[in-house]
N, C-alpha and C positions, 0 to 999 in steps of 0.2 A: 446500548447507548453509552458512548464514551463520555468522560468528563470534559475533555478538551480535544479538539482536532485543529492542528495547525495546517491550513489548507494551501496547497499550490506553491510551496517553497522549493528552492534549490537545495537538496539535502546532501550534506557532507557528513556521513554517518560516523566518522571517527576511525574507521578501519583502514583508510587510505585508498579505498576504491573510488573510481570516478564518480563525480557528483551526478545525481539523478533527480528528476522532478517528482512531485507527489505530495501526499499528506503524511503527517505524523499524528497518531492517535495516542491518547493518554487516558488511563483510568486508575484510580486508587494509587496515585503516585508512581505508577509504572508505565512504561511504553507498551502499548498493546498492538500497534500496527505502524509499519513504515513503508511509504511508497504507494503508488496507485491512488485510488479513490477510496478513502475510509468512510465508514458509516456515520450516522448522525451523532451529534454531541450536544451537551448542555451549553457549551460555549465554543464558538469558532473564532480562530484567529486567522486573518487573511495574510498570508506570507508571499503573495504574488510579487515576484521581482526581488525577494529577500533570500538570504542564505540561512539555512537551519543547521545548527551544529550541536554536538553535545556541550554541556557546560565544561569550562576549563578546569583541569585538575592541576593545581599549582603545588609542586612538592618541595619547594625550597622557600619557606617564609620564616619570619621571626615574630609571629603574633602571640608568642607565649604569654606576654604581659597584656597586650591589647585585647586578647580574647576574654580577659577578666572584666574589662570596662566598656568595650565597644561591641554591641550586638551586631553591627553591620560588617565589621572588619573592612572598612574603607581604607584605601581606594580599591582594593582587589575586587570587591563586589560590584563596583561600577564597571569593571572591565570583563564581566561575564564569567568570573571565577565562581564556581559553586562548591569546590572542595579545596581546602588548604591544609598543608602538612607543615607543622613547626617542630621545634626542638633541634634545629640544624646547627652546624658548626660547634657542637659540644656545649652550647650555652642553654640554660633553662633555669627553672626555679624550684625544682624538686629532684630528690629529697633535700630537705633543709632543716637544720636546727635553728632555733630562734636567734642565737647569737651570731649566726652566719648569714642572716638575711641581707645585711648590708653588703657583705662580701659578694653575694650573688648579684645584687643590683649594680655594684661596681663593675663586675665582670660584664654584665649586659651593656652597661654604658660604654665600657672600654671597647668591647668587641663589636657591638651592633649600634652604638651611638643612640641609645634610647636613654634620655637624661634621667639621672637619679631622682630629681624632684617629681617627675612624671610617674616613675615606678613606685616611689614612696607613697604618692597620693592614690595611685590606681590599684595597687595590689592589696588584697585583703589578708593574705597569709593565713587562710583558714585550713592549712594543710601542713603536714611535715613529710609524710611519705609520698612516693609517686602515686600509689593508688588513691590517696587522699586528694592529690592534685587533680587527678582524672575525675574524681567525683565532683570536685568543685567546678570543673569545666562543664560537666554534664548538667549541673543544676541551673545553668544560665540559658536564657532564651537567646537565639541568634538567627541570622538570616541564612547563612550558608553553613555547610558542614566543615568541621575541623577534625584533624587527626594529629596525634602527638608522637614524638620520638623521645627516648630516654637520652639524656645528655651527660657527657663525661665530666664536665667541670663541676656541676653541683654534686654529682655523685662522689667525686674525688674529695671535695671539701667536706662532705658529710662523713665520709669514712676516715679521712686522714687529718681533718682540721687544718691547723696552721702549717703542718708539714706539707700539705698539698699546695698551699699558697706560696710556700718557699720552694716549690717544685722538687721536693725530695723524692727519691725513688720509692715506689710502693713495695711493701713487704709482701711475702706470700699470703699472709693473713689479710692484708689490705685488698689484694687482688681477689681473694676468695669472697670477701664481703661485697666488693663491687660486682663480681659475677652474680652473686645471689640477688643483689638489688636489681640487676638487669633482668634476670629471670622473672623476678616479681613484677617489673614494669611490663615486660613482654606478655606475661600472663593476664594482666588487666587491660591489654589492648594497645600497648605501644607498638608503633610500626617499625621500630628499629632502634639503633644506638648510633650516636654521632660523637666525633671528637675533633679537636683542633690542634694542629701541629705547625703553625705558621707564625712568623715574627710579625705579621700584619695585625695579629690579635694581641692587644696589650690592655692592661688595666688603665684607668684614668691617670695613674701615677707613672705610667710608662713601663710597668713591669710586665714580663711575659705571663701568659695565662697558665694555670696549674697543670694543664695536660701537655704543654708544649714539648717537654722532654720525656714524656712517658715512653718506656722502652717496649720492645716487641713482646716481652714476657707479660707485661700488663695488658697490652692490647689484645694479644691472643687469648689470655686468660679471661678477660671480660667478654671478648667476642665469642668464646666457646658457648656462652649462654644462648646464642642464637641457634646453635646446633642442637642444644638440649631441647629447646621449645619447638624447633622447626619452623620458626616464624621470624619475620623482621629482616631488615637490611642493615649493613654496617657502613656508615659513611664518614668521610673525613675531609678536612681541608689541610693541605700540607705544602710546605716549601720544597719538598723533595730535595733536601740538602744532600742526601745520599740516596740516589734513585734506586740503586740495587737493593739497599737495605729495605726501603719502603715497599718496593715491589715484591721482595721475597716474603715479607710477613703477610702482605695482602693476599698473595697467591696461596700461602699456607692456610690462611684463615678461610678463603673461599673453598679450598680443597677439603679442609677438615669439617667445615660446617655445611657445605652445600648451599649456603645462603648468599644472596647478592651482596657484593662489596663494591662501593662506589667512592670516587674521589672527585673533587672539584678541579676542573681543567680550564685554564685560560692561557693565552699567549702572554709573554712578558717582554718588556723592552730590553731588559738586561740579558735575556736568553731567548732569542726569537725562535730557535729550533726546539725548545723544550717540549712544546705541546706535541710536536710530531714524534719525538722520541717516546713520549708517554703513550701516545696512541698506538705506536708500533708495539709497545709492551702489552697494551690491552688486547690487541688482536692476537698476539702470541699466546696470551693466557686463554683467550676464548677458543683458540684452535685446539687447546688441550681440554676443552669442556669446562673451564673455570668461569664462574659468573662474575667477571670483573667489568665494570662500566665506568666511563668518564661522564660526570655530570657537567654540562656546559651552559653558557649564557647565550641568548639569542642576539645580543648586541654588546658593544663595549660596556664595561662597568665604569661609569664616568661620574666623577664628583662635580657637582655644580657649586659655583662660588660667586658670592655676592655679599650684600649687606645682610647680616642676620644668619648667614650660613655657618656651619661648623668650622669652616676653614676658607680662607682666600689668600691670595699672595701677600697680603699685608697684615694678616693676623699675627705674624711672628715679628712684627716691628713694634717697638715700645709705644709710640704715640698712638698707633691704631688700637693696640691692645687696651689702652686706657679707656677707650670708648665702648668696649663690647658689652658692658652691662647696661647701657642705655637702651631705651626703646628704639626700634629700627628707624622710625621716622626721624627721631632726634639724631641718631647716628648719621643718617643721610644728610640732614641739614648741616651738621657740623663739618662733615667731610667735604662739603661744597665750598667751605671757606678757603680762599686761595692760600692763605698763610699756613693753615694746617696741611693742605695738600702738598705744598712745597716741603714742609718739615718731614712728612711721612715718606715722600719720594726720596728724600735725601738720606733716610736712615737705612742701615743694613739690617738684615734679618738677625734676630737674637740667636746665637749659637745654642743657648740653653733651651729656648723654646723649640728650635728645630730638632734638637736631640730627643725631645719627648715624643716626636711624631714617629709613626710607623714609617718604615723605609720608603714605601711608595708615596707617602704624603710629603716626604722631604723633597721629592721632585718638584712639588708645587712651588717651591721657593726659587726655582731656577730654570725650568724648562718652558720658556715662552712659546716655543714652536709646538708645544703640546696643549696649549690653551686655545679654545675656539669659541667664537660667538655662537649662541644657540639659535637665535631667530624664532619665529612663530609662524607655522608649526616648527617644533624643535628639530634640528638636523643632527641625527646621531651618526651620520657618515660624512662629516665635513671634509672638504678638500683643504689642501695646505693654504689656499688663499684666504681662508677664514681664520687662520691662526693669528694670535696677537703679534707674533714676530713678523708675519707678512704684512699685517695692517700697519705696524710701526714703520716698516721699510717703505711702504707706499705713501705714508702720510708725513714722513720726516719727524716722527716723534720717537721717544724711547718706548720699549715695551711696557715699562712700569706705568708710563703716562697713559698709554692706550688702555691697559687693564683698569687702572684707577678710574679714568673718565667713563668707562663702560659700566662698571658695577655701581657707580653712584646714581645712575639713572634708575627710575622706578621699574621694579620687576625685571631687571636685566641680570642675567647670570652667565658667567663663563663656564664652559664645559671642558673638563679635563679627563679624557679617557685613560683610566689608570691601567687597565689591562684590556686585552683583545683589540688593540689598535696599533700593534707593532708595524704592520704593513701600511698604515695610513688609510686603510679601507676595510671592508668587511669580508674579504675573500677567505681568510682563515676561518672565520665564523661560518661561512657558507660551506666550507669543506667539512667542518664538524657537524653542522646541521644535516649534511648529506650522509653521514656515517652512522650505520645502525648500531655501532658500539657506543654511541653517545646518547645521553638522556638529557632532555631540555629541563633546565631548572634555573636557579640563581636569580629569581625575581626579588628575593630579599624583602618581600612585603612586610611592613611593620618595622623595618630596621633603618638605620642611617638617616634618622629623621630630618636633619638639616644639611644633608650633603648629597643624598642619592634618593631617587624615587624610581624604582624599576618595577613596581607592582603593576604597571600598565603593560608589561611585556607581552601578555597574550594578544592585546589589541595591536601592539607594534608588530608582532610576528605576521599578522595578516596584512596590515596596511603597508609595511615596508617591504617585507620579503615577497608578498603576494601581488603588489601593485605599484608601489611608489619608488622603488630603488632605481637610481639612475647610474650608479658607478659600477655596475656589474650585473650578472644574471639574476633573475628572479627565481623563486622556488614554487612548485605547484601548490595551490591552495589545499588540496586534499592531504598533501604531505604535512603542511603546516598545522592543519587541524588535528591530524593523527598524532603529531608530536606532543601535543599538549592535552590530549584526551585519553585515548586507549593506551598509548605508550606509558604515560606517567601513571595512570591508574593500574595497569598491569604490573608495572615494576614493583609497586608497593603492595600488591595484592588487594587492591580496591576493586574486587571482581564484579561488583554490581553496578558499575558506572563506566563512563568513558566512551560509550558507543550508543548510537541510536538503533537499538535492537530490541524487539519485543521481549518483555520480561525484566529488562533492566530498569534502574531508577531513572525517572524522567527529569533529568537535569538537562536543560535545553537553552540555547541561545538563538535568537532570531535577529539577524544582523542586516542592516542596509549597507552592503559593502561599499557602494559608491559614496556613501556619506561618512564612512568610518574615518575618523580623524582624531588624533591625539592632540590635546591642548598643551600649551606651554606649562611646565610645572609652576606651582605657586606655593608660597609659604602661608600657612594658616595657623592660628592659635586655637586649637580645638581639643587638646589633650588635657588630662588631669593636671592640676596646678598651673593651668594656662600655658602648658608646653606647646612649642611650635614644631611644625613638621612640614615637609613638602608633600603635596598631593598632586595628582595629575588626572584631569578629567578627560572625558572622551565623548564624542558624538558617534551615533550610528547603531547603538544597541536599541533595537525596537522593543525587545522584551527579553528577560531572563527568567527561566522557571527553575525552581529547585523542588525535587520530589513532586513534580507535577503542579506546583503552585506558583503562579506568577509573583516574583519578588521585586522585579524592576520593570517599569513600563516607561519607555522613552527616557531612561535615566533617573526616574523618580521611584523611590522606594514605595511599594504598595502598602506597607505596614505588616505584611505577612512575615512570620518567623518560623519557617519549617526546618531550619538548620539544627544540627545536633552534633554531639561528639561521636565520631566513628571509632570503634575499638577493633583492632586487628584480631582475627580469630573469632570474632563475634558476628552474628548476622551474615555468615557465609564468607567473610573476608579471611583469606589465608595468611 
């Protein structure tokens, strides 16, 4: 007698093989049978006409803080994600000394746009060391599984104090201490180590983050910890100012440790061929047997702009800036005043305010051809005709007027693809998604609260790439499922999930593919201290199971809390 049998669905088992019909049987949290006609069960779920897949394994999130206050980890849980990995981009909250807690919150606000008041209200700080942090995560009930990575920024601040914040070089002793802290983190179950080497990551004051200029001695010294434990992956976000230098130390690290090394890869307006050069380097390294991988996004990483968002084209103008502390409804009411509209449109962006912005955000003040109307459902591959510049030309208005009049409408947001939209379509992304040397990630769940919500990426992958795309070829559904189940799980050594195979953990999605539809993002006030964030809802998930327990039924939480902290090297994870 099985606990649950999912009857008669179209099974995409996560391996990439062709879909097939049949049942999926579950007992004691594990899959016991796949395909054909399975035996009797205490509960049966009719999946006739529905797609049955493994739960999504999302390996690039920033739920480091939210995991302390939100047992659901929404919106990811709404989109069929059953395992999330955080500690990405070198930011996190452990280890930490009491007097540096504020500095770590500043870094998280600056890099990942999670507001300080939210973190101050939501974090309990019942830890100092990374093992303490893991124990604190483990004590909390939750819906889905979580996994953590050790992060460079808190570690550097912990060891070097204000010298780290001033970005001074690490001494041999500093490096030895950080290496030992990384070994400690890996031994209690961290899935790797991450760092940040990009000018896009700044503190709220506009300073570069502590790890920005760390040299290869520091990176290789810390990275050698992975070789010692034989576990974990080394990940980073870099501007690749000196591509040869970056690739040289990454190759050396991969060769000396034998552990996976990954970096974030997107195309960029200022260097359209950059991603191809870097992919060529990845293939060259792999041809030598080196485990180097590019982690990619499944769509453009785009900032949404409107009233109440982190940024819009007018936030750098003095008269607009003066309104930003008001409630959103009051802002919108005042912005509709014709006299204030005229005043703001006449103002020039403040040079001082623009200078504080990361370089990619500075484009927001001048590239009207890169602003697009979103629509509902949102269009993440908009044609040039939907740009503010094109609308201005058609309607005889200035681009400023078009943008202003659009965002003051209720729940209207302009979409600015920051990266992955050099070509004006998704063809480069399709090439990356078709390349086995790439790993799908970059959903950034939990981050960029009032500018980006890409945690619905798993649903988008199926709906857009598997069905709805109109401006280029689609991708096979079996490939899209594999990309975010067995591939992501295998890369990080989550060896008990990611496939519908007997013996593995019963994380399962049952999806009405014809009904699968992402809603337009919306701003909500549901974080600690009344903080606001974008969320994105979805239709089409009939049910999601975690460890064989139904956690969502037609989008509603069942009340079950089977999620836990997963520790690398424990419970069979390598």
